[in-house]
C-alpha positions as CSV (number, residue, x, y, z in Angstrom):
1,M,21.1,-3.8,-25.3
2,D,24.4,-1.9,-25.2
3,I,25.2,0.9,-22.8
4,K,24.4,3.8,-25.3
5,D,21.0,2.3,-26.1
6,L,20.3,1.6,-22.5
7,V,21.0,5.2,-21.4
8,K,18.8,6.5,-24.2
9,K,16.0,4.1,-23.3
10,V,16.2,5.0,-19.6
11,K,16.1,8.7,-20.4
12,Q,13.1,8.3,-22.7
13,I,11.2,6.4,-20.1
14,E,12.1,8.9,-17.4
15,I,10.8,11.9,-19.4
16,R,7.5,10.1,-20.2
17,T,6.9,8.7,-16.7
18,R,7.9,11.6,-14.6
19,H,5.4,13.8,-16.4
20,K,2.7,11.1,-16.0
21,S,3.5,10.5,-12.3
22,Q,3.4,14.3,-11.5
23,A,0.3,15.0,-13.6
24,A,-1.9,12.1,-12.6
25,L,-0.6,9.7,-10.0
26,M,1.3,11.5,-7.3
27,G,-1.7,13.0,-5.5
28,Q,-3.6,9.7,-5.7
29,Y,-0.6,7.8,-4.5
30,H,-0.2,9.9,-1.5
31,S,-3.9,9.7,-0.6
32,A,-4.0,5.9,-1.1
33,F,-1.1,5.3,1.4
34,K,-1.7,7.5,4.3
35,G,0.9,5.9,6.5
36,Q,1.8,2.8,8.4
37,G,0.8,3.9,11.9
38,M,1.2,6.6,14.5
39,V,4.5,7.8,16.1
40,F,5.3,10.1,19.0
41,S,5.8,13.8,18.1
42,E,5.9,15.9,21.2
43,I,4.5,16.6,24.7
44,R,2.6,19.8,25.3
45,P,0.2,21.2,28.0
46,Y,-3.3,19.9,28.0
47,E,-5.9,22.0,26.0
48,P,-9.7,21.8,26.2
49,G,-10.9,19.2,23.7
50,D,-7.8,16.9,24.0
51,E,-8.5,13.2,24.4
52,I,-8.0,12.0,28.0
53,R,-6.2,8.9,26.8
54,R,-3.5,11.1,25.4
55,I,-2.6,12.5,28.9
56,D,1.0,11.8,29.9
57,W,0.5,10.9,33.6
58,N,4.2,10.9,34.5
59,K,4.7,14.5,33.1
60,T,1.4,15.6,34.7
61,A,2.4,14.4,38.1
62,R,5.8,16.0,37.9
63,F,4.6,19.5,36.9
64,K,1.3,19.4,38.7
65,E,-0.7,20.2,35.6
66,P,-2.0,18.1,32.7
67,Y,0.2,17.3,29.7
68,V,-0.7,15.3,26.6
69,K,1.3,13.2,24.1
70,V,1.0,14.4,20.5
71,M,1.1,11.7,17.9
72,Q,1.5,12.1,14.1
73,E,1.1,9.7,11.2
74,E,4.2,7.7,10.2
75,R,4.1,8.6,6.5
76,E,7.2,6.8,5.2
77,L,6.4,3.8,3.1
78,T,8.5,1.1,1.4
79,V,7.6,0.2,-2.1
80,M,9.0,-3.2,-3.4
81,L,8.9,-3.9,-7.1
82,M,8.9,-7.6,-7.9
83,V,9.6,-8.0,-11.6
84,D,9.5,-11.3,-13.6
85,V,12.5,-11.6,-15.9
86,S,11.7,-14.9,-17.4
87,A,12.0,-15.3,-21.2
88,S,8.2,-14.9,-21.7
89,M,8.5,-11.3,-20.6
90,D,10.9,-10.6,-23.5
91,F,8.1,-10.7,-26.0
92,G,5.6,-8.2,-27.4
93,T,3.7,-7.5,-30.7
94,Q,2.1,-4.1,-29.8
95,G,5.1,-1.8,-30.1
96,A,6.9,-2.8,-26.9
97,L,8.1,-5.9,-25.1
98,K,6.4,-6.8,-21.9
99,R,9.6,-6.1,-20.1
100,E,9.8,-2.6,-21.5
101,Y,6.2,-1.9,-20.6
102,V,6.8,-3.2,-17.1
103,A,9.8,-0.9,-16.8
104,E,7.7,2.1,-17.6
105,I,5.1,1.1,-15.0
106,C,7.9,0.7,-12.4
107,A,9.2,4.1,-13.3
108,S,5.9,5.8,-12.9
109,V,5.3,4.2,-9.5
110,G,8.9,4.8,-8.5
111,F,8.8,8.6,-9.3
112,S,5.5,8.9,-7.4
113,A,7.1,7.2,-4.4
114,V,10.2,9.3,-4.3
115,G,8.0,12.4,-4.8
116,N,6.4,11.5,-1.5
117,N,9.8,10.7,0.2
118,D,9.2,6.9,0.2
119,K,11.7,4.2,-0.4
120,V,11.7,2.0,-3.5
121,G,13.4,-1.5,-3.8
122,L,13.6,-4.1,-6.5
123,I,13.5,-7.9,-6.8
124,L,14.2,-9.6,-10.1
125,Y,13.0,-13.2,-10.3
126,A,12.2,-16.1,-12.6
127,D,12.7,-19.6,-11.3
128,Q,14.5,-18.0,-8.3
129,V,15.5,-14.6,-7.1
130,Y,18.3,-13.3,-9.3
131,K,18.9,-9.7,-8.1
132,V,17.8,-7.6,-5.2
133,I,18.2,-3.8,-4.8
134,P,17.5,-2.7,-1.2
135,P,14.9,0.1,-0.8
136,K,16.3,3.6,-0.9
137,K,15.0,7.1,-1.7
138,G,15.8,9.4,-4.6
139,R,15.5,9.9,-8.3
140,K,18.9,8.4,-9.1
141,H,17.9,5.2,-7.2
142,V,14.8,4.9,-9.3
143,L,16.9,5.3,-12.5
144,S,19.2,2.6,-11.3
145,I,16.3,0.3,-10.8
146,L,15.0,1.1,-14.2
147,S,18.4,0.3,-15.8
148,Q,18.5,-3.1,-14.1
149,I,15.0,-4.1,-15.4
150,L,15.9,-3.1,-18.9
151,S,19.4,-4.6,-19.0
152,F,18.9,-7.8,-17.2
153,E,19.3,-10.8,-19.5
154,P,16.0,-12.8,-19.7
155,V,16.1,-16.2,-18.0
156,A,15.0,-19.2,-20.0
157,A,13.3,-20.9,-17.0
158,K,9.8,-21.3,-15.7
159,S,8.7,-18.5,-13.4
160,K,8.1,-19.3,-9.8
161,T,6.4,-16.3,-8.2
162,H,5.8,-18.1,-5.0
163,Q,9.6,-18.5,-4.4
164,A,10.0,-14.7,-4.9
165,L,7.2,-14.1,-2.4
166,A,8.9,-16.6,0.1
167,Y,12.1,-14.6,-0.2
168,L,10.2,-11.3,0.3
169,L,8.7,-12.7,3.5
170,K,12.0,-13.9,4.8
171,V,14.0,-10.7,4.2
172,F,11.5,-7.8,4.4
173,K,9.7,-7.9,7.8
174,K,8.3,-4.4,7.7
175,K,4.9,-4.0,5.9
176,A,5.5,-2.7,2.4
177,F,3.5,-1.9,-0.8
178,V,4.5,-4.8,-3.1
179,L,3.9,-4.6,-6.9
180,I,4.3,-8.0,-8.7
181,L,4.8,-7.4,-12.4
182,S,4.5,-10.5,-14.5
183,D,2.5,-12.3,-17.2
184,F,1.8,-14.9,-14.5
185,Q,2.2,-18.0,-16.6
186,D,3.1,-20.0,-13.5
187,D,0.8,-21.2,-10.7
188,I,1.3,-19.5,-7.4
189,E,1.1,-21.6,-4.2
190,E,-2.0,-20.6,-2.3
191,K,-0.4,-20.8,1.2
192,I,2.5,-18.4,0.3
193,L,0.2,-16.0,-1.4
194,G,-2.0,-15.9,1.6
195,V,0.8,-15.2,4.0
196,A,2.3,-12.5,1.8
197,A,-1.1,-10.8,1.4
198,R,-1.5,-10.6,5.2
199,S,2.1,-9.3,5.7
200,H,2.2,-6.8,2.9
201,S,-0.1,-4.8,0.6
202,L,0.0,-6.7,-2.7
203,L,-0.8,-5.4,-6.1
204,A,-0.3,-7.7,-9.1
205,F,0.1,-6.4,-12.6
206,R,-0.7,-9.1,-15.1
207,V,0.9,-7.9,-18.3
208,S,-0.1,-9.8,-21.4
209,D,0.2,-9.5,-25.1
210,Q,-2.7,-9.8,-27.6
211,S,-1.1,-12.9,-29.1
212,D,-0.9,-14.6,-25.7
213,M,-4.7,-15.4,-25.9
214,E,-5.2,-15.7,-29.7
215,I,-3.4,-17.9,-32.1
216,P,-4.0,-17.1,-35.8
217,N,-4.9,-19.7,-38.4
218,V,-1.5,-20.3,-40.1
219,G,-1.5,-24.1,-40.5
220,Y,1.1,-26.3,-38.8
221,L,3.3,-24.4,-36.5
222,A,6.2,-25.2,-34.1
223,F,5.6,-23.8,-30.7
224,E,8.6,-23.3,-28.4
225,D,8.0,-22.6,-24.7
226,S,10.3,-19.6,-24.1
227,E,10.7,-20.5,-20.5
228,T,11.3,-24.3,-20.8
229,G,12.5,-24.7,-24.4
230,Q,10.0,-27.4,-25.1
231,V,8.9,-27.6,-28.7
232,R,5.8,-29.1,-30.1
233,W,3.9,-29.0,-33.5
234,V,0.3,-28.0,-33.6
235,N,-2.3,-27.5,-36.4
236,T,-3.5,-24.0,-35.9
237,S,-6.0,-24.5,-38.7
238,S,-8.1,-26.6,-36.2
239,K,-10.9,-24.4,-34.8
240,R,-11.2,-26.9,-31.9
241,W,-7.5,-26.5,-31.1
242,R,-7.6,-22.7,-31.2
243,Y,-10.8,-22.7,-29.0
244,D,-9.2,-25.1,-26.5
245,Y,-6.0,-23.0,-26.4
246,A,-8.0,-19.7,-25.7
247,Q,-10.2,-21.4,-23.2
248,N,-7.3,-22.8,-21.3
249,R,-5.8,-19.4,-21.1
250,L,-9.0,-17.8,-19.9
251,D,-9.5,-20.5,-17.2
252,K,-6.0,-19.9,-15.9
253,V,-6.6,-16.1,-15.7
254,K,-9.9,-16.7,-13.9
255,H,-8.3,-18.9,-11.3
256,F,-5.5,-16.4,-10.8
257,K,-8.0,-13.6,-10.2
258,E,-10.0,-15.7,-7.8
259,Q,-6.8,-16.4,-5.8
260,L,-6.1,-12.7,-5.5
261,E,-9.6,-11.8,-4.5
262,K,-9.7,-14.6,-1.9
263,H,-6.7,-13.0,-0.2
264,S,-7.7,-9.3,-0.7
265,A,-4.8,-8.6,-3.1
266,G,-5.2,-6.1,-5.8
267,L,-5.0,-6.8,-9.6
268,I,-4.5,-4.6,-12.6
269,D,-4.9,-6.6,-15.9
270,L,-3.2,-4.9,-18.8
271,Q,-2.1,-5.6,-22.4
272,T,1.2,-4.1,-23.7
273,G,0.6,-0.7,-25.1
274,A,-2.5,0.0,-22.9
275,P,-2.6,3.3,-20.9
276,Y,-1.7,2.0,-17.5
277,T,-1.9,5.4,-15.7
278,T,-5.7,5.2,-15.9
279,A,-5.8,1.8,-14.2
280,L,-3.3,2.9,-11.5
281,H,-5.4,6.1,-10.9
282,Q,-8.5,4.0,-10.4
283,Y,-6.7,1.6,-8.1
284,F,-5.4,4.4,-5.9
285,L,-9.0,5.9,-5.7
286,K,-10.4,2.6,-4.5
287,R,-7.8,2.4,-1.7
C-alpha cells in the first residue's frame, strides 16, 4: 500500500470509527473501566458522616480539630493493542482483509480511549514482537497506530501469541486493558496466558473469515500455509475430508475458548464484515 492509498484508508477508517465510538461505545467504555484504584486528593475539616478511617491523625493533632483525607478514583487507564501481523491476517473474502477489519476495531477502541483521556499503545507480533509503540494520549497518536497496522508488511511465519504476552509482562508492569486481535491459529501456552490474565485485563478478538471454517467442493486443490509456506494437495471432493477439516477447526476454537474462560479473560468472536460495535457494547455492559 503506497502512501497516498494509506492516507486515504486511514482517513476513511477515522471517519467511520470516530462516529461509532462517539455514538455507541464511549459511554459504555467509561462505565466499564471505572479506574485502577484510589489516589489522594485533599485534606479538609471533618464533617458529620465522614468515615472515621479517613481521619488524618497527624493533621488532627496539629490543629486540635479533626481533619479527613479525601480520596478520588484514579481514572487514567492504559489500553494496549496487541495485533497479529502474520500472513494469515492478510486474507479476507467478505469485502475486507482480516488486518483491515482489525484496524477498524483498534480505531474504535482507540478513539473511545482518548475521548476518556486514556493512553493507547501498540504491539505488532507474529513469531516474535516486531514493533512497539509506547502508550500515549491523543487523536494523532491513534492515527499513527492505525497507519502502522495497515502499512506493516505481513510476516510469513507462524504466530506465537504467548511470546507477545511474555514481552508484555516483561515490559508493562502497570495493569492495563489488553486487546489481543488475531485469528489465533497458534496454540497459546497455558502458563503465560494465566499470568497475563492475572496481571492485566485481557480481551481476545478472534477474527476469522467464512472460508477459514468451510472448504468448498472444487476437486483436488493445493493448500499453502500462509504462515509456514508448506504446500500439500487435498481432495476437496471428499466429504470425509471436508468434515474432518471443519471439525478440527471447531475443536481448536473450543479449546481456545475454554482456555480463556479458565483464566477469566474475555472473548469476542467475529467474522470479517460483522458489526463489531454491538459485540463491544455487550462486552462493556457485562463488565
